[in-house]
C-alpha positions as MATLAB code, in Angstrom:
seq = 'MKILFGVQGTGNGHISRSRELVRKLREDGHDVDVIISGRKKEELREVEIFEPYRVMKGLTLVTRKGKMNYFETILQLDLVHLMADVVALDTKEVELIITDFDPITSMVARTRNIPSVGFGHQYAFKYDIPVGRGSFFEKQILLNFASARYNAGLHWSSFNQPIFPPVIPETLYLQSAVAVTRNKILVYLPFEEVEDIVLFLAPFSGYDFFIYGKVPESRDEEHLHFREYSRAGFLDDLMDCNGVVCNAGFELPGEALHLGKKLLLRPLDGQIEQQSNALGMVELGYGMAMESLDGLILAEWLEQPCREPLRYAKTVDYISEWIGSGQWDELSKYTDAAWAEKS';
ca = [
     -31.110    7.106  -23.985;
     -29.826    9.088  -21.002;
     -31.331    7.485  -17.869;
     -31.120    8.490  -14.206;
     -31.612    5.350  -12.083;
     -32.397    5.605   -8.345;
     -31.952    2.592   -6.040;
     -33.305    2.277   -2.487;
     -30.245    0.971   -0.684;
     -31.852   -0.135    2.588;
     -32.724   -3.608    1.316;
     -30.508   -6.078   -0.523;
     -33.493   -6.988   -2.712;
     -33.605   -3.521   -4.283;
     -29.885   -3.667   -5.011;
     -30.120   -7.222   -6.378;
     -32.821   -6.569   -8.955;
     -31.525   -3.096   -9.891;
     -28.080   -4.605  -10.486;
     -29.588   -6.847  -13.160;
     -31.603   -4.117  -14.889;
     -28.754   -1.571  -14.898;
     -26.470   -4.182  -16.437;
     -29.009   -4.985  -19.164;
     -29.810   -1.339  -19.947;
     -26.120   -0.568  -20.395;
     -25.681   -3.665  -22.579;
     -28.504   -2.319  -24.744;
     -26.643    0.946  -25.243;
     -28.292    3.247  -22.710;
     -26.288    5.780  -20.698;
     -27.297    5.005  -17.087;
     -26.345    7.240  -14.138;
     -27.029    5.552  -10.767;
     -27.935    7.039   -7.383;
     -28.166    4.841   -4.272;
     -29.987    6.275   -1.259;
     -30.996    5.178    2.228;
     -27.707    3.570    3.327;
     -24.242    4.909    4.110;
     -21.603    4.285    1.453;
     -19.408    2.264    3.828;
     -22.333   -0.093    4.514;
     -22.929   -0.960    0.854;
     -21.637   -4.315   -0.373;
     -20.859   -5.551   -3.894;
     -22.263   -2.567   -5.780;
     -19.323   -2.163   -8.167;
     -21.523   -2.941  -11.174;
     -23.309    0.385  -10.624;
     -20.119    2.422  -11.123;
     -20.070    5.283  -11.634;
     -22.672    5.847   -8.915;
     -23.439    8.409   -6.207;
     -24.685    7.811   -2.671;
     -27.260   10.175   -1.151;
     -28.979   10.137    2.229;
     -32.594    9.761    1.058;
     -35.156    8.320    3.474;
     -34.944    5.149    5.576;
     -37.660    3.067    7.251;
     -36.599    1.977   10.769;
     -37.299   -1.503   12.207;
     -36.801   -2.942   15.696;
     -36.995   -6.660   16.638;
     -38.990   -7.753   13.624;
     -41.403   -4.794   13.617;
     -41.716   -1.499   11.783;
     -41.031    1.472   14.059;
     -42.867    4.426   12.539;
     -42.076    6.725   15.477;
     -38.308    6.331   14.994;
     -38.786    6.551   11.235;
     -40.402    9.969   11.635;
     -37.737   11.122   14.127;
     -34.861   10.389   11.745;
     -36.428   12.069    8.701;
     -34.224   14.817    7.284;
     -36.475   16.579    4.789;
     -34.136   19.555    4.471;
     -31.312   17.270    3.312;
     -33.718   15.424    1.007;
     -34.854   18.606   -0.710;
     -31.255   19.817   -1.017;
     -30.362   16.577   -2.836;
     -33.377   16.959   -5.120;
     -32.456   20.533   -6.016;
     -28.762   19.705   -6.531;
     -29.287   16.951   -9.124;
     -28.345   17.931  -12.668;
     -30.936   16.459  -15.034;
     -30.368   18.676  -18.076;
     -29.792   15.755  -20.473;
     -31.887   13.106  -18.672;
     -34.619   11.601  -20.877;
     -36.030    9.061  -18.406;
     -35.871    8.471  -14.653;
     -36.178    4.958  -13.218;
     -36.769    4.599   -9.495;
     -36.524    1.376   -7.523;
     -38.377    2.826   -4.524;
     -35.909    5.711   -4.257;
     -37.675    8.932   -3.153;
     -35.002   11.342   -4.449;
     -35.273   10.412   -8.142;
     -39.044   10.026   -7.786;
     -39.350   13.596   -6.509;
     -36.976   14.932   -9.156;
     -39.114   13.373  -11.890;
     -42.309   14.874  -10.495;
     -40.960   18.360   -9.855;
     -39.228   18.631  -13.249;
     -41.849   16.793  -15.316;
     -39.418   14.119  -16.534;
     -40.957   10.772  -17.608;
     -40.436    8.187  -14.872;
     -40.721    4.421  -14.422;
     -41.241    2.756  -11.055;
     -39.331   -0.531  -11.099;
     -39.835   -3.142   -8.400;
     -42.307   -5.151   -6.395;
     -43.867   -2.135   -4.670;
     -45.215   -0.905   -8.008;
     -47.282   -4.076   -8.464;
     -49.573   -2.749   -5.706;
     -50.953   -0.231   -8.181;
     -52.924   -3.189   -9.572;
     -55.454   -5.727   -8.285;
     -53.269   -8.135   -6.302;
     -53.538   -9.575   -2.754;
     -53.129   -6.826   -0.144;
     -52.863   -7.436    3.580;
     -54.752   -5.530    6.215;
     -53.063   -2.309    7.190;
     -53.737    1.233    8.223;
     -54.457    4.030    5.771;
     -51.043    5.475    6.673;
     -49.231    2.225    5.797;
     -51.021    1.939    2.451;
     -50.194    5.528    1.542;
     -46.495    4.965    2.265;
     -46.498    1.858    0.069;
     -48.174    3.629   -2.852;
     -46.592    7.080   -2.608;
     -43.149    6.741   -0.985;
     -41.491    6.834   -4.429;
     -44.233    7.066   -7.047;
     -43.707    7.201  -10.813;
     -45.686    7.972  -13.959;
     -45.304    4.446  -15.383;
     -45.011    1.226  -13.398;
     -42.910   -1.880  -14.034;
     -44.282   -3.866  -11.110;
     -43.009   -7.344  -10.250;
     -44.730  -10.310   -8.609;
     -44.558  -14.093   -8.292;
     -47.768  -14.445  -10.343;
     -49.371  -12.132  -12.897;
     -52.790  -12.186  -11.148;
     -54.061  -11.304  -14.667;
     -52.530   -7.842  -14.301;
     -49.867   -6.000  -16.401;
     -46.985   -6.818  -14.057;
     -43.703   -8.620  -14.709;
     -42.264  -11.841  -13.206;
     -39.502  -11.509  -10.594;
     -35.994  -10.493  -11.610;
     -33.694  -13.492  -11.158;
     -29.884  -13.125  -10.911;
     -28.047  -14.440  -13.945;
     -26.188  -16.999  -11.775;
     -29.387  -18.840  -10.866;
     -30.173  -19.797  -14.451;
     -27.297  -22.304  -14.154;
     -28.821  -24.072  -11.131;
     -29.779  -27.278  -12.961;
     -26.227  -28.614  -12.443;
     -26.312  -28.186   -8.630;
     -27.254  -31.134   -6.401;
     -29.639  -30.330   -3.536;
     -28.616  -31.168    0.048;
     -31.800  -32.609    1.585;
     -31.461  -31.323    5.169;
     -29.877  -27.962    4.327;
     -32.031  -24.909    5.091;
     -31.142  -21.319    4.222;
     -32.264  -18.768    6.825;
     -32.407  -15.029    6.121;
     -34.195  -13.079    8.856;
     -32.401   -9.703    8.942;
     -35.135   -8.016   10.993;
     -34.859  -10.570   13.821;
     -32.238  -10.648   16.563;
     -29.657  -13.427   16.245;
     -30.342  -14.755   19.754;
     -34.037  -15.147   18.888;
     -33.157  -17.037   15.715;
     -30.882  -19.374   17.696;
     -33.677  -20.206   20.159;
     -36.016  -20.814   17.213;
     -33.719  -23.211   15.327;
     -31.715  -24.924   18.078;
     -34.212  -27.772   18.761;
     -34.081  -29.021   15.141;
     -30.707  -30.744   15.235;
     -31.523  -33.020   12.306;
     -31.152  -30.085    9.915;
     -28.272  -27.812    8.986;
     -29.336  -24.157    9.042;
     -27.208  -21.615    7.162;
     -28.015  -18.280    8.768;
     -27.476  -14.873    7.147;
     -28.520  -11.471    8.469;
     -27.068   -9.709   11.524;
     -23.999  -11.956   11.498;
     -20.648  -10.129   11.951;
     -18.454  -13.124   11.074;
     -18.825  -16.673    9.798;
     -18.803  -19.488   12.348;
     -20.269  -22.956   12.910;
     -22.019  -24.079   16.094;
     -23.071  -27.710   15.610;
     -26.043  -27.608   13.191;
     -26.201  -23.794   13.113;
     -23.910  -22.264   10.481;
     -23.623  -18.471   10.701;
     -22.479  -16.679    7.549;
     -21.433  -13.053    7.135;
     -22.712  -11.303    4.023;
     -21.346  -12.556    0.720;
     -23.534  -12.450   -2.345;
     -21.669  -15.300   -4.023;
     -21.797  -17.428   -0.870;
     -25.464  -16.649   -0.315;
     -26.408  -17.677   -3.859;
     -24.342  -20.867   -3.550;
     -26.211  -21.789   -0.355;
     -29.530  -20.923   -1.995;
     -28.823  -23.143   -4.978;
     -28.096  -26.327   -3.028;
     -30.454  -25.892   -0.049;
     -33.748  -27.733    0.308;
     -35.785  -24.831    1.667;
     -35.713  -21.177    2.715;
     -36.932  -19.510    5.917;
     -37.022  -15.751    5.470;
     -38.861  -12.526    6.060;
     -41.634  -11.827    3.566;
     -39.683   -9.552    1.281;
     -39.951  -10.154   -2.433;
     -36.661  -10.894   -4.130;
     -35.431  -13.927   -2.171;
     -38.813  -15.764   -2.246;
     -38.930  -15.164   -6.008;
     -35.473  -16.658   -6.434;
     -36.484  -19.636   -4.274;
     -39.646  -20.216   -6.334;
     -37.600  -20.029   -9.524;
     -35.376  -22.830   -8.178;
     -38.159  -24.953   -6.661;
     -37.269  -24.423   -2.977;
     -39.943  -24.708   -0.318;
     -40.641  -21.464    1.544;
     -41.580  -20.389    5.068;
     -42.175  -16.642    5.416;
     -42.164  -14.520    8.561;
     -43.619  -11.089    7.588;
     -42.308   -7.985    9.297;
     -44.893   -6.691   11.785;
     -46.516   -3.427   10.765;
     -45.156   -3.571    7.212;
     -48.058   -3.891    4.790;
     -45.914   -5.004    1.860;
     -44.575   -8.005    3.757;
     -47.998   -8.821    5.197;
     -49.354   -8.764    1.631;
     -46.524  -10.966    0.376;
     -47.224  -13.585    3.036;
     -50.923  -13.487    2.127;
     -50.155  -13.839   -1.586;
     -47.703  -16.695   -1.006;
     -50.302  -18.706    0.918;
     -53.151  -17.876   -1.504;
     -51.022  -19.035   -4.441;
     -50.137  -22.246   -2.588;
     -46.449  -21.514   -3.067;
     -45.398  -21.649    0.600;
     -46.288  -21.241    4.279;
     -46.240  -18.238    6.631;
     -45.951  -17.621   10.372;
     -46.713  -14.504   12.408;
     -43.772  -15.092   14.779;
     -40.799  -17.435   15.066;
     -43.061  -20.418   15.718;
     -41.339  -23.765   16.269;
     -44.537  -25.758   15.717;
     -45.023  -24.246   12.269;
     -41.345  -24.785   11.459;
     -41.624  -28.464   12.430;
     -44.620  -28.890   10.109;
     -42.910  -27.031    7.277;
     -39.698  -29.044    7.504;
     -41.680  -32.173    6.628;
     -43.143  -30.565    3.500;
     -41.804  -31.564    0.060;
     -40.305  -29.095   -2.386;
     -42.355  -27.776   -5.283;
     -41.534  -27.775   -8.985;
     -39.304  -24.876  -10.093;
     -41.255  -22.030  -11.713;
     -38.271  -21.106  -13.936;
     -39.162  -17.483  -14.555;
     -38.113  -15.775  -17.778;
     -35.260  -13.259  -17.937;
     -37.497  -10.394  -16.916;
     -34.937   -7.622  -17.395;
     -34.759   -8.451  -21.111;
     -38.440   -7.573  -21.482;
     -38.270   -4.492  -19.254;
     -35.239   -3.139  -21.115;
     -36.974   -3.729  -24.446;
     -40.104   -1.955  -23.153;
     -38.064    0.990  -21.884;
     -36.096    1.234  -25.122;
     -39.266    1.226  -27.217;
     -40.434    4.515  -25.699;
     -43.992    3.154  -25.884;
     -44.469    3.105  -22.122;
     -48.262    2.974  -22.318;
     -48.068   -0.436  -24.061;
     -47.024   -2.329  -20.963;
     -49.168   -5.461  -21.305;
     -47.505   -6.428  -24.599;
     -44.240   -6.962  -22.707;
     -45.622   -8.392  -19.466;
     -47.650  -11.000  -21.386;
     -44.571  -12.033  -23.359;
     -42.509  -12.375  -20.168;
     -45.065  -14.688  -18.531;
     -45.411  -16.755  -21.713;
     -41.705  -17.649  -21.676;
     -40.024  -20.075  -19.287;
     -36.256  -20.023  -18.853;
];
């Protein structure tokens, strides 16, 4: 099948899960053409698996100091460029469009009446799952930013809905051989300023914090270990850490739950998806949440034990099978099978 696959490049989570599905679709014999939008080409890291791929401007949501900035988001919108990209795409032989929250491929599918699949966590919000409080505007962005005809939504629990488990990188299925370092904590707070993170973590000298995010180069300062971006290094630190402190995105918490790491989430202010994720995490009893970088909550969380690994199935196997079947209305058959299997 000829597939056009759009990836929202602004978050590493989109790239991480799309990397796994593109790989599996190609293994299964599909011809997959990839577009990455929302980030400049020179800012992309470790996307070679998508080759050949194209980078387009798309749309980007702007954040400042741990909070969504809708005013700046609106100011930087370039709808003329967006529409030019939509018009320029050649889809003559495309049989299916898959969008991981990419607005360009979503719009192409709608304007040219090509079947489309929304792949990712955002598409789980089409169903009855925990949703945080937010404005009508925020909810509309979540549901309509990159809509699709069919939805392969992902979540940490099924909530008795036709949604899939998280997509886990292939590397993490080998974790059973890795010994856990008891006082090692992985920290990924890309929406926070580094100086604020330092003030937050500095008092807890009995723990080693490995900090990723806005870190230009790797360095060690006593118990604070700053690490520049490296997917391999990040996954290594995730596998042997005892717990994870992160924003309330989706992919990293799912990977941590798969491995049995304890979780402390700090949702991005004004971002309904992250507010909903924090709510769902607490309701499920899978982790804790804080509304700001709160040292008292961190102190309590550090004393918490780890939980049992959830060991999610290889979700992309089921999604690729569903896509290849062409029976896109029969979603629950594949989501049920994915939840029934443990890796």
